[in-house]
C-alpha positions as CSV (number, residue, x, y, z in Angstrom):
1,M,0.0,0.0,0.0
2,Q,2.8,2.4,0.9
3,T,4.7,1.8,-2.3
4,R,1.5,2.7,-4.3
5,W,1.4,6.1,-2.7
6,I,5.1,6.6,-3.4
7,K,4.6,5.8,-7.0
8,V,1.6,8.2,-7.2
9,A,3.6,11.0,-5.5
10,G,6.5,10.4,-7.9
11,I,4.2,10.6,-11.0
12,V,2.5,13.8,-9.6
13,S,5.9,15.3,-9.0
14,I,7.1,14.6,-12.5
15,V,4.0,16.0,-14.1
16,A,4.2,19.2,-11.9
17,F,7.9,19.6,-12.8
18,A,7.3,19.1,-16.5
19,T,4.4,21.6,-16.4
20,I,6.6,24.3,-14.8
21,I,9.4,23.7,-17.3
22,I,7.0,23.9,-20.3
23,R,5.4,27.1,-18.9
24,L,8.9,28.7,-18.5
25,L,9.9,27.7,-22.0
26,L,6.8,29.0,-23.7
27,A,6.3,32.2,-21.6
28,G,8.4,34.3,-24.0
29,N,10.0,37.7,-23.2
30,E,8.2,39.6,-20.5
31,D,10.4,42.7,-20.7
32,T,9.8,44.1,-24.1
33,W,8.1,46.9,-26.1
34,L,4.6,46.4,-27.5
35,C,2.8,48.4,-30.2
36,V,-0.5,49.5,-28.7
37,N,-2.8,51.9,-30.7
38,G,0.1,53.2,-32.7
39,S,2.6,53.9,-29.9
40,W,5.2,51.9,-28.1
41,V,4.3,50.8,-24.6
42,A,6.7,49.2,-22.1
43,H,5.7,45.7,-21.1
44,G,7.6,44.7,-18.0
45,N,10.9,46.5,-17.5
46,P,12.7,46.5,-20.8
47,V,16.4,47.3,-20.6
48,E,16.6,48.9,-24.1
49,A,15.1,52.2,-25.1
50,A,11.8,52.3,-27.0
51,P,12.1,51.6,-30.7
52,T,12.4,54.6,-33.0
53,T,10.6,52.9,-35.9
54,P,6.9,53.7,-36.3
55,C,4.4,51.1,-35.0
56,G,1.0,50.2,-36.2
57,Y,-0.8,51.4,-39.3
58,N,-0.4,55.1,-40.3
């Protein structure tokens, strides 16, 4: 009975770990500039300055 719970706990741990890793890999860059309504808006805390190129449709 105890070995069954150890196996279940191991499987749950592996699934949780895999979910966290996949989430981190697919999250993308959180510190970037986004084009919103024709102007650049900081998303997160970007290190680089805002882009000088126009954004959106003019």
